[in-house]
Backbone bond lengths (Angstrom), bond angles and torsions (degrees), N, CA, C in turn:
res aa  C-N    CA-C-N  psi(-1)  N-CA   C-N-CA  omega(-1)  CA-C   N-CA-C  phi
1 M - - - 1.456 - - 1.524 107.99 -
2 S 1.328 116.37 136.18 1.462 119.74 -179.06 1.526 110.11 -72.97
3 K 1.329 116.27 160.26 1.469 120.75 -178.93 1.525 112.75 -58.94
4 P 1.355 119.80 -44.67 1.476 118.60 178.74 1.526 112.17 -60.76
5 H 1.357 116.82 -39.75 1.461 119.52 179.65 1.525 111.08 -67.92
6 L 1.308 116.82 -39.91 1.454 121.25 177.86 1.526 110.54 -62.25
7 L 1.318 116.33 -42.67 1.465 120.91 178.48 1.520 110.90 -61.35
8 I 1.320 117.44 -42.43 1.467 121.24 178.77 1.530 110.02 -63.15
9 V 1.327 117.34 -43.44 1.470 120.88 178.60 1.528 110.32 -61.87
10 I 1.313 117.60 -44.07 1.470 121.28 179.77 1.521 110.74 -62.44
11 I 1.318 117.31 -44.32 1.472 120.63 179.61 1.527 110.63 -63.08
12 L 1.331 117.01 -45.40 1.466 120.14 -179.96 1.531 111.41 -63.59
13 M 1.326 116.74 -42.05 1.464 119.95 179.33 1.518 111.61 -65.99
14 S 1.326 117.98 -41.81 1.462 119.82 -179.46 1.522 110.56 -67.93
15 T 1.335 117.29 -36.18 1.467 120.33 176.32 1.519 109.76 -64.03
16 F 1.331 116.92 -45.27 1.459 120.55 178.77 1.526 110.94 -61.95
17 L 1.315 117.43 -45.83 1.459 120.54 -178.95 1.513 111.55 -64.02
18 M 1.330 118.22 -38.98 1.461 121.35 178.27 1.524 109.95 -62.72
19 K 1.325 116.56 -46.97 1.465 120.50 -178.49 1.525 110.51 -65.80
20 S 1.328 117.71 -44.30 1.458 119.50 -175.09 1.524 111.80 -72.54
21 S 1.319 118.68 -27.87 1.460 119.48 -177.50 1.520 112.45 -86.68
22 I 1.326 117.42 -16.94 1.454 118.41 -175.14 1.524 112.96 -92.21
23 A 1.328 119.43 -31.32 1.456 119.53 -170.83 1.517 112.56 -139.10
24 E 1.333 113.86 147.58 1.453 119.25 177.18 1.521 109.39 -153.95
25 V 1.341 115.86 131.15 1.461 120.56 167.60 1.521 103.81 -85.28
26 K 1.332 116.61 104.01 1.465 120.55 -174.70 1.516 111.93 -74.82
27 Q 1.342 115.43 -37.74 1.454 119.72 -178.21 1.515 108.79 -154.73
28 S 1.330 115.78 146.77 1.453 119.98 -179.32 1.527 109.49 -152.69
29 T 1.344 115.88 117.47 1.467 121.79 176.02 1.528 107.81 -133.73
30 D 1.325 116.47 -179.57 1.464 119.84 178.73 1.525 112.58 -63.20
31 N 1.345 117.43 -26.54 1.464 120.99 -175.22 1.526 114.38 -115.36
32 Y 1.341 117.41 5.23 1.473 118.87 -173.71 1.522 110.31 -162.31
33 F 1.331 116.09 144.34 1.460 119.78 164.01 1.517 108.88 -146.75
34 E 1.337 114.00 154.55 1.463 121.13 178.57 1.516 108.76 -136.14
35 L 1.329 115.31 130.15 1.458 123.04 179.31 1.524 108.09 -118.66
36 T 1.321 116.88 139.56 1.458 120.97 177.90 1.521 109.48 -134.04
37 F 1.322 114.73 137.21 1.464 122.57 179.80 1.522 107.38 -130.04
38 D 1.319 117.68 126.28 1.460 122.96 174.53 1.520 107.30 -113.93
39 I 1.330 115.42 116.56 1.455 120.36 -172.39 1.523 110.26 -124.56
40 P 1.332 117.39 106.42 1.468 119.22 174.20 1.521 109.36 -70.58
41 M 1.320 116.28 136.91 1.463 121.89 -177.87 1.525 109.93 -124.15
42 N 1.314 115.73 134.04 1.459 121.17 172.88 1.527 107.90 -88.69
43 A 1.324 114.65 69.07 1.466 122.17 -177.93 1.525 108.44 -166.28
44 S 1.307 115.91 161.09 1.463 120.57 178.01 1.530 110.11 -73.61
45 A 1.316 115.74 161.53 1.471 121.20 176.47 1.525 110.34 -58.13
46 N 1.318 117.33 -38.52 1.462 121.37 179.25 1.530 111.25 -62.94
47 Q 1.328 116.87 -43.05 1.466 119.90 178.68 1.529 110.88 -64.38
48 V 1.326 117.21 -41.43 1.466 121.04 178.00 1.525 109.32 -61.37
49 N 1.315 116.77 -47.37 1.464 122.07 179.49 1.526 111.61 -57.57
50 E 1.327 116.97 -48.80 1.468 121.10 -179.29 1.524 111.62 -58.79
51 H 1.320 116.73 -41.12 1.465 119.92 -179.12 1.524 111.71 -71.56
52 I 1.324 117.73 -37.78 1.463 119.28 176.43 1.526 109.53 -57.04
53 L 1.322 116.86 -45.47 1.462 120.94 -177.35 1.524 112.81 -67.92
54 D 1.325 117.63 -23.05 1.466 121.86 177.64 1.534 108.78 -90.98
55 I 1.308 116.30 58.95 1.461 122.97 -170.74 1.527 113.20 -61.38
56 A 1.313 117.70 -28.90 1.471 120.78 179.29 1.525 111.79 -62.83
57 S 1.328 116.97 -25.44 1.467 119.71 -177.28 1.527 113.22 -80.84
58 W 1.339 117.97 -16.80 1.462 118.46 -177.14 1.520 115.20 -127.11
59 W 1.326 119.05 -15.84 1.467 120.49 179.26 1.522 108.41 -76.60
60 H 1.324 116.82 128.84 1.461 121.45 -173.86 1.530 111.89 -71.58
61 V 1.320 115.44 136.73 1.467 123.54 -177.65 1.529 112.37 -56.52
62 D 1.334 118.15 -29.78 1.469 120.96 -179.73 1.522 112.39 -64.01
63 H 1.311 116.89 -15.34 1.463 120.71 -178.31 1.527 110.95 -116.26
64 T 1.325 114.27 44.25 1.460 122.35 174.45 1.526 107.60 -127.25
65 Y 1.327 116.51 158.95 1.463 121.21 175.17 1.528 110.85 -82.75
66 S 1.317 116.42 -30.53 1.460 121.26 -173.75 1.529 113.62 -91.49
67 S 1.322 116.82 -4.70 1.472 122.43 -174.50 1.527 111.51 59.84
68 N 1.340 115.77 31.60 1.461 120.97 -179.64 1.532 108.98 -151.37
69 S 1.331 116.39 105.29 1.472 120.38 -179.35 1.523 112.62 -61.05
70 D 1.332 117.52 -24.83 1.463 120.19 178.89 1.522 112.38 -63.92
71 N 1.318 117.48 -16.06 1.470 121.24 178.93 1.527 112.83 -84.35
72 L 1.323 117.07 -4.51 1.470 121.68 179.68 1.519 110.85 -85.70
73 Y 1.327 115.89 145.77 1.458 119.64 172.17 1.523 109.76 -153.19
74 L 1.314 114.51 151.22 1.457 122.13 178.54 1.517 106.58 -121.57
75 D 1.321 114.95 104.99 1.463 121.85 -175.96 1.532 108.37 -104.78
76 V 1.328 116.23 113.47 1.465 120.11 -178.48 1.531 111.92 -98.74
77 K 1.349 117.71 1.88 1.462 120.13 -175.61 1.524 114.53 -113.09
78 K 1.321 118.44 -53.96 1.473 120.18 -174.07 1.526 112.19 -97.60
79 Q 1.309 116.91 -69.22 1.462 120.08 -178.01 1.521 112.39 -76.50
80 R 1.303 116.26 -23.41 1.459 123.04 -179.59 1.529 111.92 52.63
81 C 1.335 114.34 57.19 1.455 117.77 -179.90 1.522 112.30 -150.90
82 F 1.327 113.92 159.04 1.458 122.99 164.70 1.522 102.72 -96.15
83 C 1.336 115.93 103.43 1.460 121.77 -171.72 1.524 111.41 -124.16
84 E 1.326 113.77 171.07 1.457 120.83 179.67 1.525 108.84 -144.01
85 K 1.328 114.94 131.64 1.463 120.58 175.21 1.529 108.73 -80.06
86 L 1.333 115.91 138.88 1.461 122.00 176.88 1.519 109.42 -117.15
87 D 1.306 116.33 168.47 1.467 121.29 178.53 1.532 111.37 -59.44
88 N 1.313 115.50 155.76 1.467 123.49 175.20 1.527 113.74 57.60
89 G 1.337 116.47 32.18 1.466 120.46 175.81 1.515 114.65 83.32
90 G 1.314 117.86 3.99 1.462 120.49 179.08 1.521 111.60 -76.86
91 W 1.301 115.79 171.26 1.459 121.10 179.22 1.529 109.24 -161.17
92 V 1.315 115.97 163.07 1.457 122.26 172.91 1.523 107.72 -136.08
93 S 1.312 115.51 137.23 1.456 121.64 174.32 1.524 107.08 -99.52
94 H 1.336 116.20 107.90 1.461 120.09 -179.16 1.526 110.89 -71.81
95 L 1.325 116.84 -49.11 1.464 123.01 -178.96 1.526 108.69 -147.44
96 Q 1.326 116.76 156.01 1.462 121.92 177.25 1.528 110.10 -105.46
97 V 1.327 115.73 138.23 1.467 121.41 177.08 1.527 107.70 -82.18
98 V 1.339 116.61 125.12 1.465 120.55 178.77 1.523 112.48 -118.49
99 F 1.348 117.36 -12.58 1.466 120.35 178.97 1.520 107.70 -155.66
100 Y 1.323 114.59 133.02 1.469 119.15 176.43 1.512 109.39 -147.16
101 Q 1.330 115.43 122.68 1.450 123.14 173.34 1.523 105.82 -127.89
102 P 1.356 117.55 105.96 1.465 120.60 -174.29 1.526 112.86 -49.02
103 N 1.324 114.10 137.23 1.464 123.73 176.78 1.525 114.07 67.36
104 K 1.345 116.51 8.47 1.465 119.46 -179.47 1.523 112.60 -132.28
105 M 1.355 117.20 -52.69 1.454 117.85 -173.38 1.523 112.69 -155.93
106 L 1.330 114.06 142.63 1.463 123.23 172.41 1.519 106.19 -133.12
107 R 1.339 116.83 127.16 1.467 121.51 177.52 1.521 108.38 -121.52
108 L 1.332 114.38 129.61 1.460 121.67 177.38 1.530 108.07 -123.87
109 V 1.330 116.52 151.96 1.463 120.12 178.11 1.521 109.96 -126.55
110 G 1.331 114.97 147.39 1.456 121.77 176.96 1.514 111.34 134.56
111 G 1.325 114.08 177.92 1.458 120.98 179.12 1.515 109.79 -103.24
112 L 1.318 117.00 128.67 1.464 121.51 178.50 1.531 110.98 -80.07
113 G 1.321 116.02 144.55 1.467 122.38 173.42 1.507 112.73 54.00
114 P 1.341 117.06 -128.13 1.465 120.49 -176.65 1.526 113.24 -66.04
115 L 1.323 117.94 -17.97 1.471 120.06 177.56 1.528 111.31 -67.64
116 Q 1.328 116.36 -20.67 1.465 120.55 -179.50 1.530 111.72 -61.43
117 A 1.333 116.98 -29.15 1.464 121.91 -177.81 1.530 112.54 -90.25
118 S 1.326 116.86 8.18 1.462 121.69 -179.10 1.522 110.26 -113.19
119 P 1.341 116.60 156.29 1.470 119.61 178.20 1.527 111.25 -77.86
120 V 1.350 115.18 71.65 1.463 120.79 -178.84 1.526 110.10 -128.88
121 N 1.304 114.25 160.31 1.460 122.61 171.19 1.517 107.18 -119.82
122 G 1.320 116.41 136.49 1.450 120.49 177.42 1.512 110.63 -129.64
123 V 1.327 116.44 147.64 1.460 122.99 175.51 1.525 106.92 -128.26
124 L 1.341 116.02 119.59 1.456 122.52 -179.47 1.521 108.41 -114.84
125 D 1.329 116.21 113.68 1.467 122.27 -179.58 1.524 110.62 -108.01
126 F 1.323 115.31 136.37 1.465 123.42 169.57 1.521 105.35 -115.30
127 V 1.312 118.26 112.26 1.467 122.44 -179.55 1.523 108.04 -115.43
128 I 1.336 115.79 123.63 1.462 121.95 -179.26 1.523 108.59 -106.44
129 K 1.330 115.66 124.72 1.464 120.72 177.47 1.511 108.99 -118.31
130 T 1.327 115.79 124.16 1.454 121.38 178.55 1.518 109.48 -73.06
131 Q 1.333 115.78 130.28 1.463 121.96 175.26 1.524 110.43 -100.99
132 S 1.321 115.24 -38.90 1.462 122.85 176.30 1.528 105.99 -159.98
133 E 1.314 116.60 -175.34 1.464 120.25 -178.21 1.528 112.61 -57.57
134 K 1.330 117.05 -33.41 1.460 120.72 -176.22 1.528 112.93 -122.67
135 K 1.325 116.56 22.41 1.463 120.40 177.72 1.526 109.31 -141.04
136 A 1.335 113.88 137.46 1.457 120.59 176.95 1.518 108.51 -143.59
137 V 1.320 115.03 160.71 1.465 120.82 173.08 1.517 106.69 -118.59
138 L 1.322 114.98 128.86 1.462 121.44 176.06 1.520 107.24 -102.81
139 T 1.316 116.09 120.61 1.465 121.26 174.44 1.515 107.29 -108.88
140 V 1.315 115.02 123.72 1.464 121.28 179.10 1.517 107.20 -115.90
141 N 1.324 115.65 129.14 1.455 121.57 -179.33 1.521 108.09 -129.57
142 Y 1.327 116.80 128.62 1.471 121.60 177.98 1.514 107.91 -125.13
143 Q 1.343 115.63 117.01 1.452 122.86 177.89 1.517 108.23 -113.77
144 V 1.319 116.31 131.37 1.460 121.32 -179.73 1.525 108.31 -131.24
145 S 1.333 115.62 130.96 1.465 120.14 176.72 1.519 109.46 -136.85
146 G 1.330 115.85 155.02 1.455 120.18 178.07 1.510 111.78 156.16
147 A 1.321 114.04 -170.83 1.459 121.76 -177.44 1.524 109.47 -115.63
148 G 1.302 115.10 -176.65 1.465 119.14 178.42 1.505 110.54 96.75
149 K 1.333 116.27 -120.84 1.465 121.37 179.92 1.525 109.78 -62.94
150 S 1.318 117.05 147.51 1.455 120.55 177.20 1.523 109.52 -66.29
151 L 1.307 116.67 112.62 1.460 120.48 -178.14 1.527 112.10 -68.07
152 A 1.331 117.15 -22.66 1.470 119.55 177.42 1.527 110.39 -59.12
153 N 1.331 116.82 -32.55 1.466 120.56 179.28 1.520 112.78 -74.97
154 W 1.321 117.73 -16.47 1.466 121.78 -177.92 1.526 112.92 -94.37
155 A 1.316 118.61 -19.18 1.473 121.29 -173.04 1.531 112.26 -57.16
156 K 1.318 118.09 -51.80 1.472 120.12 -176.21 1.527 112.24 -67.99
157 P 1.349 120.37 -44.60 1.473 118.44 177.87 1.528 112.89 -63.04
158 V 1.326 117.97 -40.90 1.466 120.78 178.72 1.527 109.53 -66.05
159 N 1.321 116.66 -40.69 1.465 121.36 176.88 1.534 110.49 -57.99
160 A 1.331 116.61 -44.54 1.471 120.65 -179.16 1.528 111.08 -64.20
161 V 1.330 117.01 -42.24 1.472 120.09 179.66 1.526 110.40 -65.17
162 L 1.329 117.32 -47.27 1.470 119.91 179.82 1.525 111.14 -64.40
163 Q 1.324 117.29 -37.84 1.462 118.95 178.77 1.521 110.45 -61.30
164 T 1.325 116.84 -43.16 1.472 120.68 177.75 1.520 110.48 -59.58
165 Q 1.331 116.94 -45.81 1.468 120.75 -179.11 1.530 110.32 -61.81
166 L 1.325 116.09 -44.61 1.463 119.94 -175.18 1.531 112.19 -72.68
167 E 1.320 117.63 -30.86 1.465 119.67 173.01 1.527 110.12 -64.88
168 R 1.338 116.41 -38.64 1.469 120.58 176.71 1.535 110.14 -65.53
169 L 1.327 116.70 -41.25 1.468 120.77 177.95 1.527 109.97 -61.10
170 K 1.322 117.41 -47.10 1.471 121.15 -179.62 1.530 110.15 -57.73
171 K 1.309 116.53 -44.82 1.475 120.47 179.79 1.521 110.32 -61.61
172 Q 1.322 116.79 -44.00 1.467 121.29 -179.83 1.542 110.38 -62.44
173 V 1.314 115.68 -46.20 1.465 119.90 -178.40 1.525 110.72 -63.09
174 E 1.317 116.43 -49.92 1.467 119.54 -174.82 1.514 113.51 -71.39
175 N 1.320 117.56 -24.11 1.473 120.93 175.72 1.523 111.16 -96.14
176 N 1.332 115.43 1.10 1.473 122.98 -178.83 1.536 111.16 50.05
177 E 1.334 114.80 45.12 1.472 121.41 179.08 1.510 109.25 -94.16
178 K 1.314 115.11 153.83 1.476 120.61 173.21 1.491 108.90 -141.57
């Protein structure tokens, strides 16, 4: 195989492996879906935790109400929410924080984006597992159940949006950007 062809094969395989190892629609029915993402990080658990909490730095502007990621915040102490400031004093609560253990776990509940207007319950977990001093694995699991719209139709679009967000988070963490 020539070098250019080998390079193309390597790029395609690494792209496939990255996509297949990061995201999975585990289950999808009319009343339930579950998404799981396993993301190895070349960073400490503390660095991963700090970046998760700085959600404005990695959540994509296309998935905000205000068209401004700087209006996003994740407050684990007072308001206990993933919220967004809107014009004229308005705000939106995307998800509520119900459990937080620094450097280990963050649990939020609610429906993201258009799911917020549906009779659904969602649980979004961020679990950080230390592999070594400078390596951690972030497992993100989002389970949504309820009635109304067929949730089976929402699993893949929600998976794609979360995958984009988490790829941005991984880049931020590994490049130590804020």
